[in-house]
C-alpha positions in Angstrom: 77.6 156.1 180.0 77.8 156.1 176.3 76.4 153.3 174.1 79.4 151.0 173.2 77.8 150.1 169.8 77.1 153.6 168.6 79.5 155.2 166.1 81.8 158.0 167.3 80.7 161.5 166.4 81.9 162.4 162.9 82.7 158.8 161.9 81.1 157.5 158.6 77.9 155.4 158.7 77.4 152.0 157.1 75.6 153.5 154.2 78.5 155.9 153.7 80.9 153.0 153.6 78.8 151.1 151.1 78.5 154.1 148.8 82.2 154.8 149.0 83.0 151.2 148.3 80.7 151.1 145.3 82.1 154.4 143.9 85.7 153.1 144.3 84.8 149.8 142.5 83.3 151.6 139.6 86.0 154.1 139.3 89.2 152.0 140.0 88.3 148.5 139.1 90.2 146.8 136.3 87.0 145.0 135.4 84.2 146.6 133.4 81.2 146.6 135.7 77.6 147.0 134.4 74.5 147.2 136.6 71.4 146.0 134.8 67.8 146.4 135.9 65.2 143.7 135.7 64.7 144.7 132.0 68.4 144.1 131.5 69.0 147.8 130.7 72.2 149.4 131.7 71.7 151.6 134.8 75.3 152.2 135.8 78.6 151.3 134.1 82.3 151.9 134.3 84.2 151.8 131.0 87.9 151.4 131.1 88.7 152.1 127.4 86.2 154.8 126.6 85.0 157.0 129.5 82.4 158.6 127.1 80.9 155.2 126.5 78.9 155.3 129.8 76.7 158.1 128.6 76.3 156.3 125.2 75.1 153.0 126.6 73.1 154.0 129.7 69.5 152.9 129.3 70.3 150.4 126.5 69.7 146.7 126.7 72.9 144.8 127.3 72.8 143.2 123.9 72.4 146.7 122.4 75.2 148.1 124.5 77.5 145.4 123.1 77.5 144.3 119.5 77.8 140.5 120.0 78.3 137.6 117.6 75.5 135.7 119.3 73.1 138.2 121.0 70.3 135.6 121.4 72.6 133.4 123.4 73.7 136.3 125.6 70.0 137.3 126.2 69.2 133.8 127.2 72.0 133.7 129.7 71.0 137.0 131.2 67.4 135.9 131.7 68.5 132.6 133.1 70.6 134.4 135.8 67.8 136.8 136.6 65.2 134.0 137.0 67.3 131.3 138.8 69.9 133.3 140.6 72.6 130.9 139.4 75.7 132.9 138.3 77.5 132.5 135.0 81.3 132.6 135.5 84.0 133.4 133.1 82.1 132.9 129.8 84.1 134.0 126.8 82.0 135.7 124.0 82.9 137.6 120.9 81.8 141.2 120.4 82.6 144.9 121.1 81.2 147.9 122.8 78.6 149.7 120.7 80.3 152.4 118.7 83.8 151.1 119.4 86.0 150.9 116.3 87.8 147.9 115.0 86.9 144.2 114.8 85.2 142.1 117.4 87.2 141.1 120.5 87.2 138.3 123.0 85.3 139.3 126.2 85.1 137.3 129.3 81.7 137.9 131.1 80.7 137.0 134.6 77.0 137.4 135.6 75.5 137.7 139.2 72.0 138.5 140.2 71.4 141.5 142.6 68.9 140.6 145.3 67.1 142.8 147.8 67.2 141.8 151.6 63.9 140.1 151.1 65.2 138.1 148.1 63.5 140.1 145.4 65.6 140.3 142.2 66.8 143.9 141.6 68.8 143.2 138.5 72.1 141.7 137.2 75.7 142.7 137.7 77.7 142.0 134.6 81.5 142.0 134.8 83.2 142.3 131.4 86.9 141.8 130.9 88.7 142.2 127.6 90.7 139.0 127.2 91.4 139.4 123.5 95.2 139.1 123.8 94.9 136.2 126.2 92.5 134.4 123.9 94.8 135.1 121.0 97.6 133.4 122.9 95.4 130.5 123.7 94.2 130.1 120.2 97.8 130.2 119.0 98.7 127.4 121.4 95.6 125.4 120.4 96.5 125.9 116.7 100.1 124.8 117.2 98.9 121.7 119.1 96.5 121.0 116.3 99.3 121.3 113.7 101.4 118.8 115.7 98.4 116.5 115.9 97.3 116.7 112.3 100.7 116.9 110.5 103.4 114.2 110.5 101.4 111.0 111.1 101.3 110.0 107.4 104.1 109.4 104.9 102.1 111.3 102.3 102.8 114.8 101.1 99.2 115.6 100.3 98.1 114.3 103.7 100.6 116.6 105.4 99.4 119.6 103.5 95.7 118.7 104.2 96.6 118.4 107.9 98.1 121.8 108.0 95.1 123.6 106.5 92.8 121.6 108.7 94.7 122.8 111.8 94.9 126.4 110.6 91.3 127.0 109.6 89.3 128.4 111.3 91.5 128.7 114.5 94.2 130.8 112.9 93.1 131.7 109.4 89.9 132.1 107.5 91.5 130.8 104.3 94.6 128.8 103.8 96.5 127.5 100.7 99.5 125.2 100.6 101.5 125.0 97.3 104.3 122.5 96.9 107.0 122.4 94.2 105.6 120.0 91.6 108.7 117.9 91.4 108.7 117.4 95.2 105.2 115.9 95.0 106.7 113.3 92.6 109.5 112.4 95.0 112.3 114.5 93.5 114.8 116.6 95.5 113.6 120.1 96.5 115.4 123.0 94.6 117.9 125.1 96.5 117.1 128.8 97.2 116.8 131.2 95.5 114.1 129.7 93.3 113.3 131.3 89.9 109.9 132.1 88.6 110.1 129.2 86.2 109.6 126.5 88.9 106.0 125.3 88.9 104.1 124.8 92.2 101.0 122.6 92.6 98.3 123.5 95.0 98.3 120.5 97.4 95.6 121.7 99.8 93.2 124.5 100.5 90.5 125.2 103.1 88.3 128.1 104.0 85.9 130.4 102.2 84.8 129.5 98.7 86.9 130.8 95.9 88.4 129.8 92.5 91.6 128.4 94.0 91.4 124.7 93.2 93.5 121.9 94.5 95.7 120.2 91.9 96.2 123.3 89.8 99.8 124.3 89.0 101.1 127.8 88.6 104.4 129.7 88.6 104.8 132.4 91.2 104.3 135.8 89.8 107.3 138.1 90.1 107.3 141.1 92.5 104.8 139.4 94.8 105.2 138.2 98.4 105.1 134.6 97.2 108.0 135.1 94.8 110.0 137.0 97.4 109.4 134.3 100.1 110.6 131.7 97.6 113.7 133.7 96.7 115.0 134.5 100.2 113.1 131.9 102.3 111.8 134.6 104.6 108.1 135.1 105.6 106.0 138.1 104.7 103.3 139.8 106.7 101.1 141.8 104.2 98.1 144.1 104.6 95.6 143.6 101.7 93.3 146.1 100.1 91.9 147.3 96.8 95.0 149.5 96.2 97.6 146.8 97.0 100.0 147.3 94.0 101.3 143.7 93.6 97.8 142.3 93.1 97.9 143.5 89.5 100.7 141.0 88.8 98.6 138.1 90.5 95.1 138.1 89.1 94.1 134.9 90.8 95.0 136.2 94.3 93.3 139.6 93.4 90.0 137.8 92.6 90.2 135.8 95.7 90.8 138.9 97.9 87.9 140.6 96.2 85.5 137.7 96.7 86.5 136.9 100.3 87.2 140.3 101.6 90.6 139.2 102.9 92.5 142.1 104.6 95.6 140.4 106.1 98.0 137.8 104.6 100.9 135.8 105.9 103.2 134.1 103.3 105.5 131.5 104.8 108.0 129.5 102.8 108.2 125.7 103.4 112.0 125.3 103.7 114.5 122.8 104.9 118.3 123.0 104.9 118.2 125.8 102.4 115.9 124.0 100.0 112.5 125.4 98.9 109.7 122.9 99.2 106.7 125.2 98.7 104.7 128.1 100.2 101.9 128.5 102.7 99.4 131.4 102.3 97.2 132.3 105.3 94.4 134.9 104.9 92.1 136.7 107.4 88.9 138.2 106.2 86.4 140.7 107.4 85.4 140.4 111.0 88.8 139.1 112.3 91.8 140.9 113.6 94.7 141.4 111.2 97.8 139.3 111.7 100.6 140.7 113.9 104.2 139.7 114.7 103.1 137.1 117.3 101.0 135.4 114.6 104.0 135.4 112.2 106.0 133.4 114.8 103.3 130.8 115.0 103.1 130.5 111.2 106.9 130.0 111.0 106.7 127.2 113.6 103.8 125.5 111.9 105.5 125.8 108.5 108.8 124.3 109.8 106.9 121.3 111.2 105.1 120.8 108.0 108.2 121.1 105.9 109.9 118.4 107.9 106.9 116.1 107.4 106.8 116.9 103.7 110.5 116.0 103.3 110.0 112.7 105.2 107.1 111.9 103.0 109.1 112.9 99.9 111.9 110.6 100.8 109.5 107.8 101.5 107.8 108.4 98.1 111.2 108.4 96.4 112.4 105.2 98.1 109.0 103.6 97.5 109.1 104.5 93.8 112.5 102.8 93.5 111.4 99.8 95.5 108.2 99.4 93.4 110.2 99.7 90.2 112.6 97.0 91.4 109.7 94.9 92.5 108.0 95.1 89.1 111.3 94.5 87.2 111.9 91.4 89.3 108.5 90.0 88.6 107.7 88.1 85.4 107.4 90.5 82.5 105.3 88.2 80.3 102.6 85.7 81.0 102.9 83.2 78.2 99.9 81.0 77.4 100.2 77.3 78.5 98.5 74.4 76.9 96.6 73.0 79.9 96.1 75.9 82.3 94.9 79.5 82.0 96.2 82.1 84.5 95.6 85.8 85.3 96.9 88.1 88.0 96.5 91.4 89.7 99.2 93.3 91.6 97.7 96.0 93.8 100.1 98.8 94.7 100.7 99.7 98.3 103.4 100.3 101.0 104.7 96.8 100.8 107.2 96.1 98.0 107.7 92.4 98.7 104.6 90.8 97.1 105.3 88.4 94.2 103.7 85.7 92.1 104.9 83.3 89.4 103.8 80.7 86.9 106.6 78.4 85.9 106.3 75.8 83.2 107.6 72.4 84.3 108.3 69.2 82.4 105.4 67.1 81.3 103.1 70.2 80.7 102.9 70.8 84.4 102.8 74.3 85.8 104.1 75.6 89.1 101.9 78.3 90.7 103.6 80.5 93.3 102.6 83.4 95.4 104.5 85.0 98.3 105.2 88.1 100.3 108.1 89.5 102.2 106.9 91.7 105.0 108.1 95.3 105.0 108.6 98.1 102.5 111.5 99.7 100.7 114.3 98.7 98.5 115.7 96.0 100.8 112.3 94.2 101.0 112.2 94.2 97.2 115.7 92.8 97.0 114.9 90.0 99.5 111.8 89.2 97.4 114.0 88.9 94.3 116.4 86.6 96.1 113.7 84.2 97.2 112.0 84.3 93.8 115.3 83.5 92.1 115.8 80.5 94.4 112.3 79.2 93.7 113.0 79.3 89.9 116.2 77.3 90.4 114.4 74.8 92.7 111.5 74.5 90.3 113.8 73.3 87.6 114.8 70.4 89.7 111.3 68.9 89.6 111.1 68.7 93.4 107.9 68.1 95.4 106.3 71.3 96.8 107.2 70.5 100.4 110.9 69.9 99.5 111.0 73.2 97.5 109.8 75.1 100.6 112.2 73.3 102.8 115.2 74.2 100.6 113.8 77.8 100.2 113.7 78.0 104.0 117.3 77.0 104.2 118.1 79.9 101.9 116.0 82.2 104.1 117.9 81.1 107.2 121.2 82.0 105.4 119.9 85.4 104.5 118.8 86.0 108.1 122.2 85.0 109.4 123.9 87.4 106.9 121.6 90.2 108.1 122.3 89.5 111.8 126.1 89.6 111.1 125.9 93.2 109.8 127.5 95.9 112.0 125.2 97.1 114.8 125.2 100.5 113.3 123.6 99.2 110.1 119.9 99.9 109.9 119.3 96.4 108.5 120.8 94.8 111.5 117.8 95.7 113.6 115.2 94.8 110.9 113.9 91.2 111.2 112.8 89.3 108.1 109.4 87.6 107.7 108.1 86.0 104.5 105.4 83.6 103.4 105.0 81.5 100.3 102.7 79.0 98.7 104.0 76.6 96.1 101.6 74.4 94.0 102.1 72.2 91.0 99.3 71.2 88.6 99.5 68.1 86.4 97.1 68.3 83.5 97.4 64.5 82.7 96.2 63.5 86.2 94.3 66.8 87.0 96.0 66.7 90.4 97.2 69.9 92.1 99.8 69.3 94.8 100.7 72.2 97.1 102.5 73.2 100.3 102.5 76.6 102.1 104.7 78.5 104.5 102.4 80.7 106.4 100.4 81.7 103.3 96.6 81.4 103.3 95.3 78.3 101.5 94.0 78.9 98.0 90.3 79.4 97.4 88.9 76.8 94.9 85.7 76.9 92.9 84.5 74.0 90.7 83.5 74.3 87.1 79.9 74.6 88.3 80.7 77.6 90.5 80.4 75.7 93.7 83.2 76.2 96.3 85.5 73.3 97.2 86.9 72.8 100.6 90.7 72.4 100.5 92.8 71.6 103.6 96.4 72.5 103.1 98.6 72.1 106.2 100.1 75.4 107.3 103.9 75.3 107.5 106.1 77.7 109.4 106.8 81.2 108.0 110.1 81.7 106.2 112.8 83.2 108.4 111.1 82.0 111.5 112.7 79.9 114.3 110.1 77.2 113.9 111.7 74.1 112.5 108.5 72.1 111.8 108.5 70.3 108.5 106.4 71.3 105.6 103.5 69.1 104.4 101.8 68.7 101.1 98.1 68.4 100.1 96.9 67.0 96.8 93.5 67.5 95.3 92.0 66.1 92.0 90.2 68.9 90.2 87.6 68.8 87.5 88.5 70.5 84.2 87.5 74.2 84.4 88.1 74.6 88.2 89.4 77.9 89.3 92.1 78.3 92.0 92.7 81.7 93.7 96.0 82.3 95.4 96.0 85.5 97.5 98.2 87.4 99.9 97.2 88.0 103.5 96.0 91.6 102.9 93.3 90.4 100.6 91.7 88.4 103.4 91.4 91.0 106.3 88.2 89.5 107.8 86.3 86.3 108.3 83.9 87.0 105.4 86.7 87.7 103.0 86.9 84.1 101.8 83.1 84.1 101.1 83.6 87.3 99.1 86.2 85.7 97.0 84.1 82.7 96.4 81.1 84.9 95.4 83.4 86.6 92.9 84.5 83.3 91.4 81.0 81.8 91.3 80.9 82.5 87.5 83.9 80.4 86.2 82.7 80.8 82.6 83.9 84.4 82.6 87.3 85.4 81.4 90.2 85.1 83.8 91.0 88.8 83.9 87.4 89.5 84.5 87.4 87.1 87.4 90.5 88.8 88.8 88.8 92.2 88.7 85.7 90.8 90.2 87.6 89.5 93.3 89.0 93.0 93.8 85.6 94.6 93.3 84.1 92.3 96.0 86.7 93.4 98.6 85.8 96.1 101.1 87.6 99.4 100.7 91.0 100.0 102.4 91.7 96.2 102.6 95.1 96.4 101.0 97.0 99.5 102.1 100.2 97.4 102.2 99.7 96.2 98.6 98.5 92.8 97.6 98.8 90.1 94.9 96.2 87.8 93.4 96.9 84.9 91.1 94.1 82.9 89.4 94.5 79.6 87.6 91.8 77.7 85.6 92.6 74.0 85.2 92.5 72.2 81.9 93.8 69.1 80.1 96.1 68.5 77.2 94.2 68.3 74.0 94.2 64.8 72.5 95.6 66.1 69.2 98.7 67.6 70.9 99.9 64.4 72.7 100.9 61.0 71.6 101.7 58.1 74.0 103.0 54.6 73.3 103.9 51.6 75.5 107.0 50.0 74.0 108.6 46.6 74.3 111.7 46.4 76.5 114.1 45.0 73.8 116.9 46.1 71.5 114.6 46.6 68.5 112.6 49.3 70.3 114.7 52.3 69.3 114.1 51.7 65.6 110.4 51.2 66.3 110.3 54.4 68.3 112.0 56.4 65.5 109.3 55.3 63.1 106.5 56.2 65.5 108.1 59.6 66.2 108.5 60.5 62.5 104.9 59.6 61.7 103.6 61.7 64.5 105.8 64.7 63.9 104.9 64.7 60.2 101.3 64.7 61.2 102.0 67.8 63.3 103.6 69.5 60.2 107.0 69.9 61.8 110.1 70.4 59.7 112.6 67.8 58.6 115.4 69.2 60.8 113.1 69.0 63.9 112.0 65.5 63.0 115.6 64.2 62.5 116.8 65.8 65.8 113.8 64.3 67.7 114.5 60.9 66.1 118.0 61.0 67.4 117.0 62.2 70.9 114.3 59.5 71.2 116.7 56.8 70.0 119.3 57.7 72.6 116.7 57.9 75.4 115.1 54.6 74.5 118.4 52.9 74.1 119.4 54.1 77.6 116.1 52.9 79.1 116.4 49.5 77.5 120.0 49.1 78.7 119.7 50.4 82.3 115.9 50.8 83.0 113.2 48.3 83.9 109.8 47.7 82.2 107.2 48.9 81.4 108.5 51.4 79.0 106.5 54.4 77.8 107.2 57.1 75.2 105.2 60.4 75.2 105.4 63.3 72.8 103.8 66.6 73.7 103.5 69.6 71.3 103.0 73.0 73.0 105.2 76.0 72.5 108.0 73.5 72.6 108.2 69.9 71.6 108.6 67.6 74.7 109.8 64.0 74.6 109.5 61.8 77.7 110.6 58.2 78.2 109.2 56.6 81.4 110.5 53.4 83.1 110.2 52.0 86.6 113.9 52.2 87.5 114.8 54.8 90.2 118.4 55.0 88.8 119.0 58.1 86.6 121.8 58.3 84.0 124.4 61.0 84.2 125.9 63.2 81.5 129.5 62.1 80.7 132.1 63.7 78.5 133.5 60.7 76.6 137.1 60.6 75.5 138.0 60.3 71.9 138.9 56.6 72.2 135.7 55.7 74.2 133.2 53.6 72.4 130.2 54.7 74.4 129.1 57.4 76.9 128.0 60.0 74.3 124.2 59.4 74.4 123.2 62.1 76.9 125.8 64.4 75.6 124.2 64.3 72.2 120.8 64.8 73.8 122.0 67.9 75.7 123.3 69.4 72.4 120.1 68.8 70.5 117.6 69.8 73.2 117.0 73.2 74.7 116.4 71.6 78.2 116.5 68.1 79.5 116.3 66.4 82.9 115.0 63.6 85.1 111.7 63.6 86.9 111.0 61.1 89.7 107.7 59.7 90.8 106.2 56.9 92.8 106.3 54.6 89.8 109.9 55.3 88.7 111.4 58.1 86.6 111.0 60.0 83.4 113.8 61.3 81.2 112.5 64.3 79.3 113.8 66.8 76.8 112.4 70.1 75.3 113.1 71.5 71.9 112.2 74.8 70.4 109.7 74.7 67.6 110.9 77.0 64.7 108.4 79.6 63.7 106.0 78.5 60.9 106.1 74.8 61.9 103.3 73.0 63.7 99.6 72.7 63.2 
């Protein structure tokens, strides 16, 4: 009986099968196999691309058989596998077979230790696969994802260009330059193709190896170069570079850069959108990298298209923002005239928001209205809304209303504007944009040194006394303008020492809890000039605290100089008008005013005193105030105000206020807790006065 386990006569043995299997693997495998001994020298190899390479690398150390970017790291991995037996799987390295022509390639290496039956390490099996094309495809995908991540998240042309070169280098290019039409950077429309050589381009971004290509420089594209051709027909160019490249003679800057960096391959891609030329992207590869191919060109086109759209969006925003900012500044006060009892200064910091505003409005009785506000949002419509609110405040200020009443009536106007916006057609973009605004309105009276204020969502002012010490000020917060909250506005009044400084700020200047302390620290030196204090407040703020723009208004309180005001208490009888005329003439002559001004003022005072004697109640006071204008005020305790009448020819009376209105530049009635004051203002001719 034969042994059931014995091989049949003539059949191969186990050793024969193992040798056949090993020979087949080394001759037919699609993977480059390398058997290394314990000294990591190559003992056996199959080479797919170069059969003669086996003889060339046999006996060499693995890091000598392959020219690797990081041979030390490769040697460390090989020794680690040999010592621990832990395999290394699918590690991608850069290098090439010794003696192989061309640049380095991407190689995926897998390492396994070879063990004897007793566990003794015999060597290492290294499997090497050329994954250069696959790695290229992966890098292209990673690069495109990086472009989408870096470009398009900011409405800034320079940021879009910086994002593109950051995404391209070093994943896709060794050196990258983005040049944008200079007018496009300023918000102008991009020129239509073809673009002539006279259109200047500005280098908006660069990244990569050092060279003399500087960001911010402008140039005109040299004729008969890939850059000029791409600008003319809006088609990309894939160009090989070398010392004998003919067009480099026409472009010395690029020629020097190619010489310094060793660039050998170039892609030029136009930044285009709807037939318009926005700029050009130049991508270079230098020594040690593969030249660009058609697959790379497709990626460059996709990246450039994404960047061009982002640049156009940023350009439109810059254009609209420039218009809105211009409207905003034109709507603000264009001059800051000096006032007799208060000193002001302001800073308007630019930013995305175009709805910040401030105002100082002269009121009767040497009082001053101090206003700061902000309409949330950006763009032309925000600036227009700001202008509407500012105009309403100017009209309300002239009525001598209390601050809370001014804000209440302003809020009524805001509600009407909101209803108008909601009534727009649904397809109108403004229909979906809500309105939000804040405002603070304060009035300072230099005779009482009292500042009365109310606020609609605006931060309370920061106050510092004349000694530099901060003062606590509690101003009740009212509802924001355009809000659904119908809560009433409330006022707060504070008596201030002469020389106190008030700071009115928009929200963006107070981004954190310590911001108020920073402002107080900046104002702790009230003896400084007002503009210097304004600048100090800005200097004390942390960086990037006002990307939306901000406004700051400072006011230093004062009193009316004694030589600029005259006050009399008059008897409540029919002889008082004559007495008042005499007092007025004496005072105005002492102020060196002209005879015409004195006679007009005598007539105004006579009519106001006569009206107060007939219809008012005592006590009766007359006050003259000389500032840029001459102010006359008659105070009595009656709450009843006279009205301007247009008397008929046969009427014997009723012409008093009409005469006053013709002689005075402005006139009105101001109410208080103790009665009312009729006031007039007259222009002081040049050359008159002390």
